[in-house]
N, C-alpha and C positions, 0 to 999 in steps of 0.2 A: 296599228299593227302590233303584233306580239313582241317584236324586237324592241320596241320603244317603251314597253311597260317596265316599271321597276320590278326587280326580281322577287321581292317580298310583298308585293302589293296584295296578292290574293292568298297569302299564307294563312292557313287555318280556316279557310272558307268551307272546307268539306265537313267540319265539325258542326254538330247541331248546337243551336243556341240554348244555353241553360239560363233561365232567369235567376236573378239574385233573390234569395229568400230574405226579404227585408225584416220580416217578423223575427226570424231566428237571429239575424244580425243585431237587432235592437235588444232582444232578450239577453243575448250574451253580453252586450255592452252594459246593460242595466244591472245584471246580476254578477258582474265581475267582483273579484275580491278587492276590497278597499285597503289602502295603506292606513297606518295609524294616523298620519297627518290628515288624510282625507276624511277619516272618520271623525276626528276632533273638529275639523272645519265644518262638517255637516251638523254635528251636535251643536256647535256654537250658533250656527245659522238657525236651527230649529228653536233653540232656547230664546234667541233674540226675537224671533217672530212671535213666540208664545208670550213673552213679556210685553210686546207691543199690543197683542190682543187683550191681555189682562188690563193694560192701561186704558185702552179704548172702552172696555166694558165698565171699568171704574169711572171713567169720565162721563159715560152715559148714565151713570147712576144705577147700573145693574149689579146686584150683589150675587155673584156666581162663582163658586169655587169648583175647580177641577184639578185633578192630579197632573195630567199632561206630561210633557217631556221632563219637567223639573223633578217630578216624583219618580219617574223612571230612572233618571240619572242618579238621584239620591239613593234609590233602592239598589242600583247596580254598585255604587260606591260602597254601600253598607255591606253587600255581599263580598266585595273584594277585600275589605278590611277584615271581615270575619274569616275569610279563607286564608289571608296572610297571617293572622294571629294564631290560627289552628295548626 
């Protein structure tokens, strides 16, 4: 009976269902602005992984040089020093 139903049980039932755009939600989360702490943590993680890869290549006897993240970080630091001195 209608008298026994909770008052808010069917609240909002007349509105059409709008599905969640999961792609948009994930894109926004992925592209969010990072804090300085988050950026440095990510950089440390990338550099550690790259060092590990270099050690594995060396242990396997493969002589392979690549710039990678270390070169990118060095180049960025070089630009910062140049900009600070100018």
